[in-house]
DSSP file (Angstrom, degrees, kcal/mol; ACC not computed):
  #  RESIDUE AA STRUCTURE BP1 BP2  ACC     N-H-->O    O-->H-N    N-H-->O    O-->H-N    TCO  KAPPA ALPHA  PHI   PSI    X-CA   Y-CA   Z-CA
    1    1 A X              0   0    0      0, 0.0     2,-0.3     0, 0.0    28,-0.2   0.000 360.0 360.0 360.0 141.4  -62.8  -41.8 -146.9
    2    2 A X        -     0   0    0     26,-2.7     2,-1.3     2,-0.1    29,-0.2  -0.996 360.0-120.8-153.7 147.8  -61.1  -45.1 -146.9
    3    3 A X        +     0   0    0     -2,-0.3     2,-0.3    26,-0.1    29,-0.1  -0.690  64.5 136.1 -92.7  88.5  -57.8  -46.6 -146.1
    4    4 A X        -     0   0    0     -2,-1.3     3,-0.2     1,-0.1    36,-0.2  -0.925  57.2-147.5-134.9 152.2  -56.9  -47.9 -149.6
    5    5 A X  S    S+     0   0    0     34,-2.9    35,-0.2    -2,-0.3     2,-0.2   0.395  98.1  48.6 -93.1  -2.3  -54.0  -48.1 -152.0
    6    6 A X     >  +     0   0    0     33,-0.7     4,-2.3     1,-0.1     5,-0.2  -0.571  54.0 164.8-138.7  75.7  -56.3  -47.9 -154.9
    7    7 A X  H  > S+     0   0    0     -3,-0.2     4,-1.9     1,-0.2    -1,-0.1   0.869  85.4  50.0 -64.0 -33.0  -58.9  -45.1 -154.8
    8    8 A X  H  > S+     0   0    0      2,-0.2     4,-2.3     1,-0.2    -1,-0.2   0.854 108.7  52.4 -72.4 -33.7  -59.6  -45.5 -158.5
    9    9 A X  H  > S+     0   0    0      2,-0.2     4,-1.6     1,-0.2     5,-0.2   0.902 110.2  48.0 -65.6 -42.0  -60.0  -49.2 -158.2
   10   10 A X  H  X S+     0   0    0     -4,-2.3     4,-2.6     1,-0.2     5,-0.3   0.937 113.7  47.9 -66.6 -42.8  -62.6  -48.7 -155.4
   11   11 A X  H  X S+     0   0    0     -4,-1.9     4,-1.8     1,-0.2    -2,-0.2   0.903 112.7  46.8 -62.4 -43.5  -64.5  -46.2 -157.4
   12   12 A X  H  X S+     0   0    0     -4,-2.3     4,-0.5     1,-0.2    -1,-0.2   0.727 115.7  46.5 -76.0 -19.7  -64.6  -48.2 -160.5
   13   13 A X  H  X S+     0   0    0     -4,-1.6     4,-0.6    -5,-0.2    -2,-0.2   0.885 118.1  38.7 -83.8 -41.0  -65.7  -51.3 -158.6
   14   14 A X  H  X S+     0   0    0     -4,-2.6     4,-1.1    -5,-0.2    -2,-0.2   0.810 103.3  67.9 -83.6 -26.6  -68.4  -49.8 -156.5
   15   15 A X  H ><>S+     0   0    0     -4,-1.8     5,-2.2    -5,-0.3     3,-0.9   0.936 102.3  45.3 -57.8 -52.7  -69.9  -47.3 -159.1
   16   16 A X  H ><5S+     0   0    0     -4,-0.5     3,-0.8     1,-0.3    -1,-0.2   0.821 105.4  61.1 -69.1 -27.8  -71.4  -50.0 -161.3
   17   17 A X  H 3<5S+     0   0    0     -4,-0.6    -1,-0.3     1,-0.2    -2,-0.2   0.810 114.6  35.4 -63.7 -28.7  -72.8  -52.0 -158.4
   18   18 A X  T <<5S-     0   0    0     -4,-1.1    -1,-0.2    -3,-0.9    -2,-0.2   0.281 115.1-115.2-108.6   7.8  -74.9  -49.0 -157.5
   19   19 A X  T < 5S+     0   0    0     -3,-0.8     2,-0.3    -4,-0.4    -3,-0.2   0.858  71.9 125.1  60.9  42.3  -75.6  -47.9 -161.0
   20   20 A X      < -     0   0    0     -5,-2.2    -1,-0.2    -6,-0.1    -2,-0.2  -0.911  67.2 -97.7-123.5 156.0  -73.8  -44.6 -160.9
   21   21 A X    >   -     0   0    0     -2,-0.3     3,-1.8     1,-0.1     4,-0.4  -0.445  30.4-125.4 -69.1 141.0  -71.0  -43.1 -162.9
   22   22 A X  G >  S+     0   0    0      1,-0.3     3,-1.8     2,-0.2    -1,-0.1   0.872 109.6  63.9 -55.2 -34.3  -67.5  -43.5 -161.4
   23   23 A X  G 3  S+     0   0    0      1,-0.3    -1,-0.3     3,-0.1   -11,-0.0   0.662  96.8  56.7 -68.0 -15.4  -67.1  -39.7 -161.7
   24   24 A X  G <  S+     0   0    0     -3,-1.8     2,-0.6     1,-0.1    -1,-0.3   0.496  93.9  80.7 -90.6  -6.1  -70.0  -39.2 -159.2
   25   25 A X    <   -     0   0    0     -3,-1.8     2,-0.5    -4,-0.4   -10,-0.1  -0.915  66.1-160.2-109.5 114.3  -68.2  -41.3 -156.5
   26   26 A X        -     0   0    0     -2,-0.6     2,-0.5   -15,-0.0    -3,-0.1  -0.834   7.4-174.4-100.5 122.2  -65.5  -39.7 -154.5
   27   27 A X        -     0   0    0     -2,-0.5     2,-0.4     2,-0.0   -16,-0.1  -0.971   4.3-171.1-118.4 121.2  -63.0  -41.8 -152.7
   28   28 A X        -     0   0    0     -2,-0.5   -26,-2.7   -21,-0.0     2,-0.2  -0.929   9.8-177.5-116.8 136.1  -60.5  -40.1 -150.4
   29   29 A X        +     0   0    0     -2,-0.4     3,-0.2   -28,-0.2   -26,-0.1  -0.622  12.9 162.7-130.6  75.6  -57.5  -41.8 -148.8
   30   30 A X  S    S+     0   0    0      1,-0.2     2,-0.3    -2,-0.2    -1,-0.1   0.785  75.6  21.2 -68.1 -30.3  -55.7  -39.4 -146.6
   31   31 A X        +     0   0    0    -29,-0.2    -1,-0.2     1,-0.1     0, 0.0  -0.909  58.0 176.9-141.1 113.3  -53.8  -42.1 -144.6
   32   32 A X        -     0   0    0     -2,-0.3    -1,-0.1    -3,-0.2   -27,-0.1   0.899  21.5-170.9 -82.1 -42.5  -53.2  -45.6 -145.9
   33   33 A X        -     0   0    0    -29,-0.1     2,-0.5     2,-0.0    -1,-0.1  -0.351  53.7 -14.5  74.6-168.2  -51.1  -47.0 -143.2
   34   34 A X  S    S+     0   0    0      1,-0.2     0, 0.0    -2,-0.1     0, 0.0  -0.552  70.8 146.8 -72.2 116.8  -49.5  -50.4 -143.6
   35   35 A X    >   -     0   0    0     -2,-0.5     3,-2.8     3,-0.0    -1,-0.2   0.723  27.7-167.1-117.1 -36.2  -51.0  -52.2 -146.5
   36   36 A X  T 3  S-     0   0    0      1,-0.3    -2,-0.1     2,-0.1     0, 0.0   0.804  82.2 -50.4  52.0  32.1  -48.3  -54.3 -148.2
   37   37 A X  T >  S+     0   0    0     40,-0.1     3,-0.8     1,-0.0    -1,-0.3   0.226 121.8 101.8  95.0 -16.3  -50.5  -54.8 -151.2
   38   38 A X  T <  S+     0   0    0     -3,-2.8    38,-0.6     1,-0.2     3,-0.3   0.574  74.2  59.5 -86.4  -5.9  -53.6  -56.0 -149.2
   39   39 A X  T 3  S+     0   0    0      1,-0.2   -34,-2.9    36,-0.2   -33,-0.7   0.084  75.6  95.8-103.0  26.6  -55.4  -52.6 -149.5
   40   40 A X  S <  S+     0   0    0     -3,-0.8     2,-0.3   -35,-0.2    -1,-0.2   0.739  78.6  55.3 -86.2 -24.1  -55.5  -52.6 -153.3
   41   41 A X  S    S-     0   0    0     -3,-0.3     2,-0.2    -4,-0.1    34,-0.2  -0.830  94.1-103.1-111.8 144.6  -59.1  -54.0 -153.6
   42   42 A X        -     0   0    0     -2,-0.3     2,-0.1   -33,-0.1    -2,-0.1  -0.481  37.7-133.3 -69.0 136.2  -62.3  -52.6 -152.0
   43   43 A X    >>  -     0   0    0     -2,-0.2     3,-1.6     1,-0.1     4,-0.6  -0.438  24.3-104.6 -80.0 160.9  -63.4  -54.7 -148.9
   44   44 A X  H >> S+     0   0    0      1,-0.3     4,-1.6    29,-0.2     3,-0.8   0.815 116.8  65.3 -56.8 -33.4  -66.9  -55.7 -148.4
   45   45 A X  H 3> S+     0   0    0      1,-0.2     4,-1.7     2,-0.2    -1,-0.3   0.702  90.9  65.7 -71.6 -12.8  -67.6  -53.1 -145.8
   46   46 A X  H <> S+     0   0    0     -3,-1.6     4,-2.5     2,-0.2    -1,-0.2   0.900 102.1  50.9 -63.0 -40.0  -67.1  -50.4 -148.5
   47   47 A X  H <X S+     0   0    0     -3,-0.8     4,-2.1    -4,-0.6    -2,-0.2   0.933 110.1  47.7 -61.7 -49.6  -70.3  -51.8 -150.1
   48   48 A X  H  X S+     0   0    0     -4,-1.6     4,-1.8     2,-0.2    -1,-0.2   0.848 110.5  51.5 -67.2 -33.0  -72.1  -51.6 -146.9
   49   49 A X  H  X S+     0   0    0     -4,-1.7     4,-2.4     1,-0.2    -1,-0.2   0.945 110.7  48.9 -60.8 -50.8  -71.0  -48.0 -146.2
   50   50 A X  H  X S+     0   0    0     -4,-2.5     4,-1.4     1,-0.2    -2,-0.2   0.814 107.6  53.6 -63.6 -30.7  -72.2  -47.0 -149.6
   51   51 A X  H  X S+     0   0    0     -4,-2.1     4,-0.8     2,-0.2    -1,-0.2   0.908 110.9  47.8 -69.0 -38.2  -75.5  -48.6 -149.1
   52   52 A X  H >< S+     0   0    0     -4,-1.8     3,-0.6     1,-0.2     4,-0.5   0.884 108.3  53.9 -64.6 -37.1  -75.9  -46.7 -145.9
   53   53 A X  H ><>S+     0   0    0     -4,-2.4     3,-0.8     1,-0.3     5,-0.6   0.842 102.0  59.8 -69.8 -31.6  -74.9  -43.4 -147.6
   54   54 A X  H 3<5S+     0   0    0     -4,-1.4     3,-0.4     1,-0.2    -1,-0.3   0.804 111.0  40.2 -65.7 -29.6  -77.6  -44.0 -150.2
   55   55 A X  T <<5S+     0   0    0     -4,-0.8    -1,-0.2    -3,-0.6    -2,-0.2   0.403  95.1  84.4-102.4  -1.2  -80.3  -44.0 -147.6
   56   56 A X  T X 5S-     0   0    0     -3,-0.8     3,-2.1    -4,-0.5    -1,-0.2   0.377  90.3-129.6 -86.5   5.5  -78.8  -41.1 -145.5
   57   57 A X  T 3 5S-     0   0    0     -3,-0.4     3,-0.1     1,-0.3    -3,-0.1   0.845  74.9 -44.1  49.2  42.4  -80.4  -38.3 -147.5
   58   58 A X  T 3 <S+     0   0    0     -5,-0.6    -1,-0.3     1,-0.3     2,-0.1   0.313 106.7 130.6  89.5  -8.3  -77.1  -36.4 -147.9
   59   59 A X    <   -     0   0    0     -3,-2.1    -1,-0.3    -6,-0.1    -3,-0.1  -0.490  67.5 -96.7 -76.6 147.3  -76.0  -36.8 -144.4
   60   60 A X        -     0   0    0     -2,-0.1     2,-0.4    -3,-0.1    -1,-0.1  -0.308  36.2-152.4 -60.5 148.2  -72.5  -38.1 -143.7
   61   61 A X        -     0   0    0     -3,-0.1     2,-0.4     2,-0.0    -8,-0.1  -0.981  11.0-172.5-122.4 131.9  -72.1  -41.9 -143.0
   62   62 A X        -     0   0    0     -2,-0.4     2,-0.6     2,-0.0    -2,-0.0  -0.977  10.3-157.1-129.5 125.5  -69.3  -43.4 -140.9
   63   63 A X        -     0   0    0     -2,-0.4     2,-0.5     2,-0.0   -14,-0.0  -0.878  10.3-170.7 -94.3 124.3  -68.5  -47.0 -140.4
   64   64 A X        -     0   0    0     -2,-0.6     2,-0.3     0, 0.0    -2,-0.0  -0.960   5.5-161.7-117.0 112.4  -66.7  -47.8 -137.3
   65   65 A X        -     0   0    0     -2,-0.5    -2,-0.0     1,-0.1     2,-0.0  -0.712  19.0-120.5 -97.8 146.8  -65.3  -51.4 -136.9
   66   66 A X     >  -     0   0    0     -2,-0.3     4,-1.9     1,-0.1     5,-0.1  -0.240  32.4-105.4 -67.7 167.8  -64.3  -53.0 -133.7
   67   67 A X  H  > S+     0   0    0      2,-0.2     4,-1.5     1,-0.2     5,-0.1   0.883 123.7  52.3 -66.1 -36.3  -60.7  -54.2 -133.3
   68   68 A X  H  > S+     0   0    0      1,-0.2     4,-1.7     2,-0.2     3,-0.2   0.926 110.0  48.8 -61.8 -48.1  -62.0  -57.8 -133.6
   69   69 A X  H  > S+     0   0    0      1,-0.2     4,-2.7     2,-0.2     5,-0.4   0.847 105.4  58.0 -62.4 -34.0  -63.8  -56.9 -136.8
   70   70 A X  H  X S+     0   0    0     -4,-1.9     4,-1.6     1,-0.2    -1,-0.2   0.884 106.5  48.6 -66.2 -38.2  -60.8  -55.2 -138.2
   71   71 A X  H  < S+     0   0    0     -4,-1.5    -1,-0.2    -3,-0.2    -2,-0.2   0.862 118.0  40.6 -63.9 -35.5  -58.8  -58.5 -137.9
   72   72 A X  H  < S+     0   0    0     -4,-1.7    -2,-0.2    -5,-0.1    -1,-0.2   0.816 127.5  26.1 -84.7 -28.9  -61.5  -60.5 -139.6
   73   73 A X  H  < S+     0   0    0     -4,-2.7     2,-0.4    -5,-0.2   -29,-0.2   0.670 101.8  75.6-110.5 -21.1  -62.6  -58.1 -142.4
   74   74 A X  S  < S-     0   0    0     -4,-1.6   -35,-0.1    -5,-0.4    -1,-0.0  -0.808  90.1  -2.0-110.6 133.0  -59.8  -55.8 -143.3
   75   75 A X        -     0   0    0     -2,-0.4     2,-0.4   -37,-0.3    -1,-0.2   0.985  58.5-172.0  66.3  83.8  -56.7  -56.3 -145.4
   76   76 A X        +     0   0    0    -38,-0.6     2,-0.4    -3,-0.2    -1,-0.2  -0.864   6.2 176.0-105.5 143.3  -56.0  -59.8 -146.7
   77   77 A X        -     0   0    0     -2,-0.4     3,-0.1   -38,-0.1   -39,-0.1  -0.995  39.3-102.4-138.3 139.5  -52.8  -60.9 -148.4
   78   78 A X        -     0   0    0     -2,-0.4   -40,-0.0     1,-0.1     0, 0.0  -0.332  50.7 -96.0 -58.8 144.2  -52.0  -64.4 -149.5
   79   79 A X        -     0   0    0      1,-0.0     2,-0.3     2,-0.0    -1,-0.1  -0.294  44.5-169.4 -65.3 149.1  -49.6  -66.1 -147.1
   80   80 A X        -     0   0    0     -3,-0.1     2,-0.5     2,-0.0    -1,-0.0  -0.958  18.3-134.5-136.8 155.7  -45.9  -66.1 -147.9
   81   81 A X        -     0   0    0     -2,-0.3     2,-0.5     2,-0.0    -2,-0.0  -0.930  20.3-159.9-112.9 133.0  -42.8  -67.9 -146.6
   82   82 A X        -     0   0    0     -2,-0.5     2,-0.5     2,-0.0    -2,-0.0  -0.932   3.7-165.6-115.4 136.6  -39.7  -65.7 -145.9
   83   83 A X        -     0   0    0     -2,-0.5     2,-0.5     2,-0.0    -2,-0.0  -0.985   4.4-165.4-123.8 128.8  -36.2  -67.2 -145.6
   84   84 A X              0   0    0     -2,-0.5    -2,-0.0     1,-0.1     0, 0.0  -0.945 360.0 360.0-116.6 133.5  -33.4  -65.1 -144.2
   85   85 A X              0   0    0     -2,-0.5    -1,-0.1     0, 0.0    -2,-0.0   0.354 360.0 360.0-103.8 360.0  -29.7  -66.0 -144.5
């Protein structure tokens, strides 16, 4: 489960890193929330979660980030300047 706007991008990016076929990796995004384009690419913590899952012998793995970690690690978008008339 991931909060992503691109489940297929996450799957195609992570599968080769771990030497598995993309069809064997299932990514579910039931609720994306506000992304504004910043949730299109897989974040680094997706790699960490998959690494933990490989060692969990079929048991579920959950990564929980603190609020402080969320601001530092999740959802980057290049800065923009907005002008309102």
